[in-house]
ZAMARGU-4260 file (C-alpha; in steps of 0.2 Angstrom, whole numbers, plus 5000, padded with zeros to 4 digits):
<rodrens>
0) 4946/4777/4893 | 4951/4769/4910 | 4951/4750/4912 | 4941/4743/4926 | 4951/4738/4942
5) 4946/4723/4952 | 4951/4721/4970 | 4945/4709/4983 | 4931/4704/4972 | 4925/4722/4969
10) 4927/4730/4952 | 4928/4749/4950 | 4922/4755/4933 | 4922/4774/4937 | 4935/4786/4931
15) 4948/4788/4945 | 4945/4802/4958 | 4959/4811/4966 | 4964/4803/4982 | 4951/4789/4981
20) 4965/4776/4985 | 4964/4783/5003 | 4946/4778/5004 | 4946/4762/4993 | 4960/4753/5003
25) 4961/4734/5001 | 4955/4732/5018 | 4940/4744/5016 | 4935/4735/5000 | 4936/4718/5009
30) 4925/4725/5022 | 4912/4731/5009 | 4913/4714/5000 | 4909/4705/5016 | 4894/4716/5019
35) 4888/4714/5001 | 4890/4695/5002 | 4880/4694/5018 | 4866/4706/5015 | 4863/4711/4997
40) 4852/4696/4993 | 4840/4700/5007 | 4841/4718/5001 | 4835/4713/4984 | 4821/4703/4991
45) 4815/4717/5002 | 4814/4728/4986 | 4803/4715/4978 | 4792/4716/4994 | 4791/4735/4992
50) 4783/4732/4974 | 4771/4719/4981 | 4765/4731/4995 | 4763/4745/4982 | 4753/4734/4971
55) 4741/4729/4986 | 4739/4748/4990 | 4735/4752/4972 | 4722/4738/4972 | 4713/4746/4986
60) 4721/4738/5002 | 4724/4752/5014 | 4739/4749/5026 | 4735/4744/5044 | 4743/4741/5060
65) 4750/4723/5058 | 4741/4710/5068 | 4756/4698/5068 | 4766/4711/5078 | 4753/4716/5090
70) 4763/4708/5104 | 4777/4720/5101 | 4766/4735/5102 | 4757/4729/5117 | 4772/4724/5127
75) 4776/4739/5138 | 4792/4732/5145 | 4805/4734/5131 | 4815/4749/5128 | 4828/4755/5116
80) 4847/4756/5121 | 4852/4770/5133 | 4856/4787/5125 | 4874/4787/5117 | 4887/4800/5120
85) 4883/4816/5111 | 4865/4812/5108 | 4858/4817/5124 | 4853/4834/5118 | 4847/4835/5100
90) 4836/4851/5101 | 4843/4858/5085 | 4850/4848/5071 | 4856/4856/5055 | 4856/4846/5039
95) 4867/4847/5023 | 4878/4838/5011 | 4896/4833/5015 | 4906/4846/5004 | 4919/4856/5013
100) 4911/4872/5014 | 4894/4865/5020 | 4902/4854/5032 | 4912/4868/5040 | 4897/4880/5041
105) 4886/4866/5049 | 4899/4862/5062 | 4901/4880/5066 | 4882/4884/5067 | 4879/4881/5085
110) 4867/4866/5082 | 4868/4851/5093 | 4869/4838/5078 | 4875/4839/5060 | 4866/4827/5048
115) 4880/4824/5036 | 4870/4820/5021 | 4875/4807/5007 | 4857/4805/5002 | 4843/4818/4997
120) 4854/4834/4998 | 4868/4826/4989 | 4871/4818/4971 | 4879/4801/4970 | 4892/4806/4957
125) 4908/4796/4960 | 4917/4812/4964 | 4904/4816/4978 | 4904/4799/4985 | 4923/4799/4987
130) 4925/4817/4992 | 4911/4816/5005 | 4921/4802/5014 | 4937/4811/5013 | 4929/4827/5020
135) 4921/4817/5035 | 4938/4809/5039 | 4946/4827/5038 | 4933/4833/5050 | 4937/4820/5063
140) 4956/4823/5060 | 4953/4842/5061 | 4962/4846/5045 | 4947/4853/5035 | 4946/4870/5028
145) 4940/4879/5012 | 4943/4895/5003 | 4930/4902/4991 | 4934/4909/4974 | 4932/4926/4982
150) 4945/4922/4994 | 4934/4919/5010 | 4941/4907/5022 | 4931/4894/5031 | 4939/4884/5046
155) 4932/4874/5061 | 4930/4884/5077 | 4929/4871/5091 | 4945/4864/5099 | 4940/4846/5099
160) 4926/4835/5092 | 4915/4836/5107 | 4915/4855/5105 | 4906/4853/5088 | 4889/4846/5084
165) 4888/4827/5085 | 4889/4820/5067 | 4876/4809/5061 | 4878/4802/5044 | 4864/4798/5032
170) 4868/4785/5019 | 4858/4782/5003 | 4842/4772/5005 | 4841/4753/5002 | 4834/4756/4984
175) 4849/4765/4977 | 4863/4756/4968 | 4881/4761/4967 | 4884/4757/4949 | 4903/4762/4950
180) 4906/4747/4961 | 4902/4730/4954 | 4902/4712/4962 | 4900/4699/4948 | 4895/4712/4936
185) 4881/4718/4947 | 4880/4735/4956 | 4883/4736/4975 | 4871/4744/4987 | 4873/4763/4989
190) 4868/4761/5007 | 4881/4748/5011 | 4894/4758/5002 | 4891/4774/5011 | 4888/4766/5028
195) 4903/4754/5025 | 4916/4766/5020 | 4912/4779/5034 | 4911/4766/5047 | 4926/4756/5042
200) 4937/4772/5042 | 4930/4781/5056 | 4922/4771/5070 | 4938/4770/5080 | 4942/4788/5077
205) 4925/4793/5084 | 4925/4782/5099 | 4943/4788/5104 | 4936/4806/5103 | 4921/4803/5114
210) 4908/4800/5101 | 4902/4785/5090 | 4897/4780/5073 | 4879/4787/5072 | 4868/4786/5057
215) 4851/4792/5050 | 4842/4778/5040 | 4831/4785/5026 | 4817/4778/5016 | 4813/4763/5027
220) 4796/4755/5023 | 4794/4742/5036 | 4801/4733/5051 | 4810/4720/5040 | 4820/4733/5032
225) 4825/4739/5049 | 4830/4722/5054 | 4841/4721/5039 | 4850/4737/5045 | 4852/4730/5063
230) 4860/4714/5056 | 4872/4725/5046 | 4877/4734/5062 | 4880/4718/5071 | 4891/4711/5058
235) 4900/4727/5055 | 4904/4729/5074 | 4911/4711/5075 | 4922/4714/5059 | 4930/4729/5066
240) 4931/4723/5084 | 4920/4736/5093 | 4907/4732/5106 | 4889/4728/5100 | 4878/4743/5103
245) 4891/4756/5099 | 4882/4761/5083 | 4866/4771/5085 | 4853/4774/5072 | 4839/4786/5070
250) 4826/4781/5057 | 4817/4793/5046 | 4798/4789/5046 | 4796/4796/5029 | 4785/4782/5021
255) 4767/4779/5024 | 4769/4760/5027 | 4783/4764/5040 | 4771/4775/5050 | 4761/4759/5054
260) 4776/4750/5061 | 4785/4764/5071 | 4786/4753/5087 | 4791/4738/5077 | 4805/4747/5068
265) 4812/4753/5085 | 4810/4735/5092 | 4821/4728/5078 | 4834/4741/5081 | 4832/4742/5099
270) 4851/4738/5104 | 4856/4752/5091 | 4841/4763/5091 | 4842/4782/5095 | 4825/4788/5089
275) 4814/4792/5075 | 4812/4808/5064 | 4797/4815/5056 | 4803/4816/5038 | 4789/4827/5032
280) 4793/4830/5013 | 4797/4812/5009 | 4781/4807/5019 | 4770/4818/5008 | 4779/4811/4993
285) 4775/4793/4999 | 4757/4797/5001 | 4755/4803/4984 | 4766/4789/4976 | 4757/4775/4985
290) 4739/4782/4983 | 4741/4790/4966 | 4728/4780/4957 | 4716/4778/4971 | 4704/4793/4967
295) 4700/4810/4974 | 4701/4804/4992 | 4720/4805/4991 | 4722/4820/4980 | 4731/4834/4989
300) 4731/4853/4986 | 4745/4864/4981 | 4761/4858/4990 | 4763/4874/5000 | 4746/4871/5008
305) 4750/4853/5014 | 4756/4859/5031 | 4760/4850/5047 | 4742/4855/5054 | 4734/4844/5041
310) 4725/4830/5050 | 4735/4816/5042 | 4751/4825/5046 | 4746/4829/5064 | 4741/4811/5067
315) 4758/4805/5060 | 4769/4817/5071 | 4759/4814/5087 | 4759/4795/5085 | 4778/4796/5082
320) 4782/4806/5098 | 4771/4793/5107 | 4780/4778/5100 | 4797/4786/5103 | 4795/4791/5121
325) 4785/4775/5126 | 4801/4766/5121 | 4814/4778/5128 | 4819/4785/5111 | 4821/4803/5104
330) 4808/4810/5093 | 4815/4823/5081 | 4804/4835/5071 | 4804/4840/5053 | 4814/4851/5042
335) 4812/4870/5042 | 4817/4873/5024 | 4817/4892/5023 | 4833/4900/5017 | 4836/4917/5024
340) 4839/4931/5012 | 4851/4943/5020 | 4846/4957/5008 | 4828/4956/5012 | 4824/4958/5030
345) 4805/4959/5027 | 4805/4942/5019 | 4815/4935/5034 | 4804/4943/5047 | 4788/4934/5040
350) 4798/4918/5037 | 4806/4917/5054 | 4789/4919/5062 | 4783/4904/5052 | 4798/4894/5057
355) 4795/4899/5075 | 4777/4894/5075 | 4782/4877/5067 | 4795/4873/5080 | 4784/4879/5094
360) 4771/4866/5089 | 4784/4853/5088 | 4791/4857/5105 | 4774/4858/5113 | 4769/4841/5105
365) 4784/4833/5114 | 4798/4832/5101 | 4815/4832/5108 | 4822/4843/5094 | 4820/4848/5076
370) 4829/4851/5059 | 4834/4867/5050 | 4843/4869/5033 | 4852/4885/5037 | 4864/4891/5051
375) 4853/4907/5053 | 4839/4897/5058 | 4848/4888/5072 | 4845/4902/5085 | 4827/4903/5081
380) 4824/4884/5084 | 4836/4884/5099 | 4826/4898/5107 | 4809/4888/5105 | 4816/4872/5112
385) 4826/4881/5126 | 4809/4888/5132 | 4801/4871/5133 | 4816/4861/5139 | 4824/4873/5150
390) 4839/4864/5158 | 4833/4847/5152 | 4842/4839/5137 | 4826/4831/5131 | 4808/4828/5135
395) 4807/4809/5134 | 4798/4809/5150 | 4783/4815/5140 | 4776/4798/5135 | 4760/4806/5126
400) 4749/4792/5132 | 4735/4804/5128 | 4738/4800/5110 | 4729/4784/5103 | 4736/4775/5089
405) 4724/4778/5075 | 4726/4769/5058 | 4712/4778/5050 | 4718/4796/5054 | 4735/4792/5047
410) 4726/4790/5030 | 4714/4806/5032 | 4722/4814/5017 | 4705/4820/5012 | 4704/4831/5027
415) 4718/4843/5020 | 4711/4860/5017 | 4716/4870/5001 | 4714/4870/4982 | 4725/4866/4967
420) 4730/4882/4958 | 4738/4887/4942 | 4752/4895/4952 | 4754/4879/4962 | 4756/4869/4946
425) 4768/4882/4939 | 4779/4881/4955 | 4780/4862/4954 | 4786/4863/4936 | 4799/4877/4940
430) 4805/4868/4956 | 4806/4851/4947 | 4816/4857/4932 | 4827/4869/4942 | 4831/4856/4955
435) 4835/4842/4942 | 4846/4855/4932 | 4857/4858/4948 | 4857/4839/4952 | 4864/4835/4935
440) 4878/4847/4939 | 4882/4839/4955 | 4872/4849/4968 | 4858/4840/4977 | 4853/4855/4989
445) 4846/4870/4979 | 4839/4887/4986 | 4823/4891/4976 | 4812/4906/4981 | 4820/4906/4998
450) 4817/4887/5001 | 4830/4873/5002 | 4824/4861/4989 | 4831/4843/4989 | 4826/4827/4981
455) 4811/4825/4992 | 4803/4841/4987 | 4807/4838/4969 | 4798/4821/4970 | 4782/4830/4978
460) 4783/4842/4963 | 4783/4830/4949 | 4772/4817/4958 | 4758/4829/4961 | 4758/4834/4943
465) 4757/4816/4938 | 4743/4813/4950 | 4733/4828/4946 | 4733/4824/4927 | 4729/4806/4930
470) 4715/4810/4942 | 4708/4824/4930 | 4709/4836/4945 | 4701/4853/4944 | 4710/4870/4949
475) 4701/4883/4960 | 4696/4892/4944 | 4688/4877/4936 | 4702/4872/4924 | 4704/4853/4920
480) 4722/4848/4923 | 4726/4839/4907 | 4742/4833/4900 | 4741/4845/4885 | 4738/4860/4897
485) 4752/4856/4908 | 4764/4854/4893 | 4759/4871/4888 | 4763/4878/4906 | 4779/4868/4905
490) 4784/4877/4889 | 4780/4894/4897 | 4789/4890/4913 | 4804/4884/4903 | 4805/4900/4893
495) 4806/4910/4909 | 4822/4901/4915 | 4838/4911/4916 | 4850/4901/4905 | 4869/4901/4907
500) 4884/4893/4898 | 4885/4875/4903 | 4867/4874/4910 | 4858/4857/4910 | 4840/4864/4908
505) 4836/4854/4892 | 4841/4838/4900 | 4832/4842/4917 | 4816/4846/4907 | 4817/4829/4898
510) 4819/4820/4915 | 4805/4830/4923 | 4793/4827/4909 | 4797/4808/4908 | 4793/4807/4927
515) 4778/4819/4928 | 4769/4819/4911 | 4770/4801/4904 | 4758/4787/4908 | 4770/4776/4918
520) 4776/4783/4935 | 4795/4780/4939 | 4797/4776/4957 | 4811/4788/4960 | 4815/4804/4950
525) 4834/4802/4956 | 4835/4785/4949 | 4831/4792/4932 | 4844/4806/4934 | 4857/4794/4941
530) 4856/4783/4925 | 4858/4798/4914 | 4873/4803/4924 | 4881/4786/4922 | 4878/4786/4903
535) 4886/4803/4901 | 4901/4799/4912 | 4904/4783/4901 | 4902/4794/4885 | 4915/4807/4892
540) 4927/4793/4896 | 4926/4786/4878 | 4929/4804/4871 | 4944/4807/4882 | 4951/4791/4877
</rodrens>
């Protein structure tokens, strides 16, 4: 068993990972310690505020536009910072974790931006935390390559950084701890660890190559959480000695409460703001989570039927474009999660048309770009945005003043068409268990039925089942969705899974059932999985010792 190591007030309790000393230098740890000392107390207070806000919603208080910030919304004079180098044209962004193969594929994809993901499509194993940082540094130093077990070689194509998609890193959300790094016995913030290590090691590297330290900020629930990020940016830039405003951040609007504060969030980050993104899957999860006990008004149909044309989703995306362009920020559309099947062109043809229709709607609504999950979708999205943008890098000049901010329409969940089906329940069970199985083995992005599933879609899957049971929902065939019936379906779906040596399906099922079938509702599925991962890591250490 490895003894904990303490340096600059931070104690490392994880088993060592190869080359971690290149990332966890004394100077980098000192930088993290200063961020922790300055901001972790406020972060903890804001997490308590989240709980209070959820309790208010559960007790019948619907979110509304905040009267105390009305002056910010009504002041038409303020704008966010000018567009930073490499962020002028964001018409296609590709997302993916920071492992070597995925990084190279993303950077060779022809997209304009790579979202280097340390959040929902990654798992926070200590190995992934460290290797993700090493891989990002290797990209900037242009010494990254990968050879598959079959002997296929992967290498970067562009000659310099500016030939590649602009890198925008997504750290973990404010709610996630990094339990392998302790200060006074308490875990550090996963968000500050991911941000701090990347920023400390690479800010100057990026600036010297014509780019900057750019970030996607996930799971923000209100403007005070954005203010906290802004204060982190100010201190971080001072500590490393780069000009204020060098950092740029794009905020994912993926919680229902944040949707009522989009302009306020941009205002808090205005010297560092790059734009907002319509994080559709987490947004749906947030609706279910916050209104799960509020009756049939907030019960959604099968996950596959909750599309961007649902009234509450249309209102959310149109108001997002208006908020961004009114303030000079970029509006980035949601994920196209389809994964092409190179062995089945019939499936691809149908799916490509759906992706094209989705991206056409976004481009026509005024979005400046959109996300894809696979390199084969880059040309599809690019073609759509090329047709609308032409030679322009973006369409921020479309201010969408025809859109009226509407708090009631943001909550028009009942207007969503569709039914709950047994097939939809079974799909949620299968996705939930298969995703968690892969997560426990270190993979946070999983292709299931030609869709890229990540933590957000797994959260929808388990939270829908929980809500359907608690609200005694009825399927299209008149079946009451009871706990006992779902338990039977879970047993049947579990028996269909293709097992293999070393799989984690038993553990995945246990986690899924704990989060979907019990009376209590864990706030995040991944927190449950992370705690299990840590217990197992400690047990393995004891055995090896």
